[in-house]
C-alpha positions in Angstrom: 121.5 -71.3 -11.0 123.0 -73.4 -13.4 125.4 -71.5 -15.1 126.4 -70.5 -11.6 127.3 -73.6 -10.2 128.9 -74.6 -13.6 131.0 -71.8 -13.3 131.9 -72.4 -9.6 132.6 -76.2 -9.6 132.3 -76.5 -13.7 129.9 -79.2 -13.5 128.2 -81.3 -16.2 125.0 -79.6 -17.5 122.0 -81.6 -15.1 119.5 -83.8 -17.3 116.9 -82.3 -19.6 113.6 -81.9 -17.3 111.1 -84.7 -17.5 107.5 -84.2 -17.2 106.0 -84.5 -14.1 103.9 -87.8 -13.5 100.3 -87.5 -11.5 100.5 -87.9 -8.2 97.0 -90.0 -7.2 95.0 -88.3 -4.3 96.1 -90.3 -1.2 93.7 -92.1 0.7 93.3 -92.1 4.3 95.8 -92.9 6.7 94.8 -95.8 9.4 97.6 -96.7 11.3 98.2 -100.3 9.6 99.1 -98.5 5.9 102.5 -97.0 8.0 105.7 -98.0 7.1 107.5 -98.5 10.0 110.4 -97.3 8.8 111.2 -94.2 6.8 111.8 -94.9 3.0 114.9 -92.9 3.3 116.8 -91.5 5.8 116.7 -87.7 6.3 120.3 -86.8 5.2 119.4 -88.1 2.1 116.4 -85.8 1.8 118.2 -83.5 2.7 121.4 -83.4 0.7 119.1 -84.0 -2.6 117.1 -80.3 -1.6 120.6 -78.9 -1.7 120.9 -80.4 -4.8 118.1 -79.1 -6.3 117.9 -75.6 -4.7 121.5 -74.6 -6.1 120.9 -77.0 -9.0 124.1 -79.1 -8.2 124.4 -82.0 -10.1 124.0 -85.7 -8.3 127.0 -87.1 -6.7 127.8 -90.0 -4.2 130.7 -88.4 -2.7 130.1 -88.4 1.2 133.6 -86.7 2.4 134.4 -82.5 1.4 137.5 -82.4 -0.7 140.7 -80.2 0.4 138.8 -77.8 -2.8 135.2 -77.7 -0.5 137.4 -77.4 3.0 139.1 -74.3 1.7 135.8 -73.3 0.1 134.2 -74.0 3.2 136.5 -71.6 5.0 136.3 -68.9 2.9 131.9 -69.0 3.4 132.0 -69.0 7.3 134.5 -66.0 6.4 132.5 -63.9 4.4 128.7 -65.2 7.2 131.2 -63.1 9.6 130.9 -60.1 7.7 127.3 -60.3 6.3 125.0 -57.9 6.9 121.6 -58.9 7.7 120.7 -55.3 7.2 121.1 -55.6 3.3 118.3 -58.0 3.4 114.8 -56.6 2.5 113.5 -54.6 4.9 110.0 -55.3 6.2 107.2 -53.4 6.3 107.3 -50.6 9.4 103.7 -51.8 10.2 104.2 -55.1 10.1 105.2 -55.8 14.0 102.5 -54.6 15.5 99.9 -55.9 13.0 100.9 -58.9 13.8 100.8 -58.4 17.6 96.7 -56.9 16.7 95.8 -60.6 15.0 97.2 -62.4 17.9 94.2 -60.8 19.5 91.0 -63.2 18.3 89.2 -59.3 19.1 90.6 -56.8 17.0 88.2 -55.7 14.3 87.9 -55.5 10.9 88.1 -51.7 11.2 91.1 -51.8 13.1 92.7 -54.1 11.1 92.0 -52.3 8.1 93.5 -49.0 9.5 96.9 -50.5 10.3 96.9 -52.2 6.4 95.8 -49.0 5.2 99.5 -47.3 6.4 100.9 -49.4 4.0 99.8 -49.0 0.4 101.4 -52.2 -1.0 100.4 -54.3 1.9 96.6 -52.6 0.1 96.7 -53.7 -3.0 98.0 -57.3 -2.2 94.9 -57.5 0.2 92.9 -56.2 -2.2 94.1 -58.6 -5.3 93.6 -61.3 -3.3 89.7 -60.7 -2.1 89.3 -60.0 -6.0 90.6 -63.8 -6.4 88.0 -66.3 -7.5 88.6 -67.6 -5.1 87.4 -64.9 -2.7 85.0 -63.3 -4.8 81.3 -62.5 -3.4 78.1 -61.8 -4.8 78.9 -58.1 -3.9 81.7 -56.6 -5.3 84.3 -55.6 -2.6 84.6 -51.7 -2.3 86.4 -51.1 0.5 89.8 -52.1 2.9 87.6 -53.0 5.5 85.4 -55.1 3.2 88.2 -56.8 2.1 89.7 -57.9 5.4 86.3 -58.8 6.9 85.9 -60.9 3.8 89.4 -62.6 4.4 89.2 -63.0 8.3 92.1 -63.2 10.4 93.4 -66.1 9.0 93.1 -65.6 5.9 94.6 -61.6 6.4 97.8 -63.5 8.2 98.7 -65.8 5.3 98.4 -62.8 3.1 100.6 -60.7 4.8 103.0 -63.4 4.9 103.2 -64.0 1.5 103.2 -61.0 0.6 105.8 -59.6 2.9 108.3 -62.7 3.1 107.6 -63.8 -1.1 110.6 -61.0 -2.1 112.2 -61.4 0.8 113.1 -65.2 -0.2 113.4 -64.3 -4.0 116.1 -61.5 -3.7 118.0 -62.9 -0.9 120.3 -65.0 -3.5 120.2 -62.4 -6.1 120.0 -61.9 -9.2 122.4 -65.2 -10.2 120.5 -66.8 -7.6 117.1 -66.0 -9.4 115.7 -70.2 -9.8 117.4 -70.6 -6.7 115.5 -68.2 -4.4 112.1 -69.1 -6.4 113.1 -72.5 -5.7 113.3 -71.7 -1.7 110.0 -69.7 -2.2 108.1 -73.2 -3.0 109.7 -74.7 0.0 109.1 -71.7 2.2 104.8 -72.6 1.2 104.8 -76.7 1.8 106.7 -75.8 5.1 104.7 -73.3 6.5 101.9 -75.0 6.1 102.9 -78.2 7.0 104.5 -76.1 10.0 100.9 -74.9 10.8 99.0 -78.7 10.5 101.3 -80.1 13.1 101.2 -76.7 15.4 97.8 -77.2 15.1 98.3 -81.0 16.7 100.2 -79.6 19.7 98.5 -76.6 21.2 100.7 -74.3 19.0 100.2 -70.5 17.7 98.6 -71.0 14.1 100.6 -68.0 12.6 103.3 -68.0 14.9 103.9 -71.8 12.9 102.7 -70.5 9.9 106.1 -67.7 10.0 108.2 -69.7 11.3 107.8 -72.4 8.2 108.4 -69.5 5.5 111.5 -67.7 7.0 113.2 -71.3 7.5 115.2 -71.0 4.6 115.9 -67.7 4.7 119.7 -67.7 5.3 119.7 -70.4 2.0 119.6 -67.6 0.1 122.2 -65.5 1.0 124.5 -68.4 1.3 124.0 -68.4 -2.6 125.1 -64.9 -2.3 128.3 -65.9 -1.0 128.9 -68.3 -2.7 129.2 -66.1 -6.0 131.1 -63.6 -4.5 133.7 -65.9 -4.8 135.7 -66.7 -8.1 134.9 -69.7 -10.1 137.2 -72.4 -9.3 137.8 -76.5 -11.6 137.6 -79.1 -9.4 136.4 -81.9 -10.9 133.3 -83.9 -9.0 130.4 -83.1 -8.1 130.1 -81.9 -4.6 130.2 -83.8 -1.8 127.5 -84.7 0.7 129.9 -82.8 3.5 130.3 -79.8 1.2 125.9 -79.6 1.0 125.7 -80.6 4.6 127.8 -77.5 5.8 126.5 -74.7 3.5 122.6 -76.0 5.1 124.3 -75.4 8.3 125.0 -72.2 7.9 122.0 -70.7 5.8 120.0 -71.8 9.3 122.7 -70.2 11.5 121.8 -66.5 9.1 118.0 -67.5 8.7 117.9 -67.3 12.4 120.4 -63.7 12.7 117.3 -62.7 10.0 114.9 -63.3 12.3 116.6 -61.6 14.7 117.2 -58.9 12.6 113.6 -58.4 12.2 112.2 -59.3 15.5 110.0 -61.4 14.7 107.8 -63.5 18.0 110.1 -65.0 20.5 108.4 -68.4 20.4 109.8 -68.3 16.3 113.6 -67.2 17.1 113.4 -69.3 19.6 112.2 -72.3 17.2 114.9 -71.5 14.5 117.2 -71.2 17.4 116.4 -75.1 18.2 115.7 -75.8 14.1 119.6 -74.9 13.6 121.6 -76.2 16.4 120.8 -79.3 15.1 119.6 -80.8 18.6 116.7 -82.4 19.3 113.8 -79.4 19.7 111.9 -79.4 23.3 109.6 -76.6 22.4 105.9 -77.4 20.5 107.0 -75.0 17.8 110.9 -76.2 17.2 109.0 -79.5 16.9 106.9 -78.4 14.6 109.2 -76.7 12.4 111.8 -79.7 12.0 109.5 -82.0 11.2 107.2 -79.6 8.3 111.2 -78.3 6.5 111.5 -82.6 5.9 108.3 -82.8 4.9 108.0 -79.7 2.4 111.8 -80.7 1.3 110.0 -84.4 0.7 107.1 -82.9 -1.3 109.1 -80.7 -3.2 111.6 -83.3 -4.4 108.7 -85.9 -5.5 106.6 -83.1 -6.9 110.2 -82.1 -9.2 111.0 -86.3 -9.9 113.8 -86.0 -7.5 111.7 -88.0 -5.2 109.4 -90.9 -5.5 106.6 -88.5 -4.9 104.8 -91.4 -2.5 108.1 -91.6 0.1 107.1 -91.8 3.7 109.1 -90.1 6.4 106.3 -91.2 9.2 108.6 -93.6 11.1 111.6 -90.5 11.4 110.5 -88.9 14.4 109.4 -91.5 16.7 109.7 -89.1 19.8 108.4 -85.8 18.3 104.9 -87.0 16.9 103.4 -90.2 15.5 104.2 -91.9 12.5 100.2 -91.7 11.3 99.9 -88.1 11.9 103.4 -87.4 10.3 101.7 -89.2 7.1 98.7 -87.2 7.6 100.0 -84.3 7.8 102.3 -85.7 4.3 98.9 -87.1 2.6 97.4 -83.5 3.4 100.6 -81.6 2.1 100.4 -83.6 -1.4 96.4 -83.0 -1.3 97.5 -79.1 -1.1 100.2 -79.0 -3.7 99.9 -82.1 -6.4 102.5 -80.6 -8.6 101.9 -80.2 -12.5 99.7 -82.9 -13.9 101.2 -84.6 -17.3 100.4 -83.7 -20.3 97.1 -85.9 -22.0 
């Protein structure tokens, strides 16, 4: 991806990657521990995130240059011709399986029968249940045993990852392989945070996890659109306005993809609120907006693009209590501590 960005913008090569610091396990938050304001504006978090995904160099230019304005017009034109059907297809059995998983009384035999209709899905379920985390005293000898061992919550997450990980990684195309990997890293963190926040406002846990997973699907499509453009040679790194416009276009394409895949209505409603840029009103929309930025900050902290302890607790006073946002950030740090520095 670095070569792609340098080809498009002829930017200087990025600095050598530094060793990631050890992120200490945070202490339990109490209200007095929460900062009175965010450590960094959300616009800055998003700017650094898209520079990270696109492997673009840092810059302090705010306004889009004439070249960037022309590039954005071309991107908009290309996006109107972008066929969401070119994205990897969802397994045909997935919609029925998702509906069944919403029924808490669905039995292991019924779920195993549905999973068994997709050989690749069977392989993923068996692989996960054979891991150290799930390994039981008795060996798993059947798909039904594996499904029962996972439980409905575990099966939901396994299937979401099985379905969405290759889609996110492939959405950016071959030139954007690194971008696809980074988008998946964000998706894991966003899904985790969205499900965590969703539980606080009574939302459906699986729909929250699914919304967090797919919310940046369109970013990979933007990478592919950029790659279709002819090389150019502006002298400066991309402006914040250019990256923000790319992010807005990516959000619209994510919504198109979700509708094409016929994801649950509450998921598409949350993605619609996410791309609109207005304060969300649905419980899932609120959780998704906050989770997206928390996942950005977590990923940037792991890669030394943002202080790992940066707090966003007071960024959404009208959506979630600051102490609750701080607890969600700490939960992300516990589950995604990043690579430890060598001893």
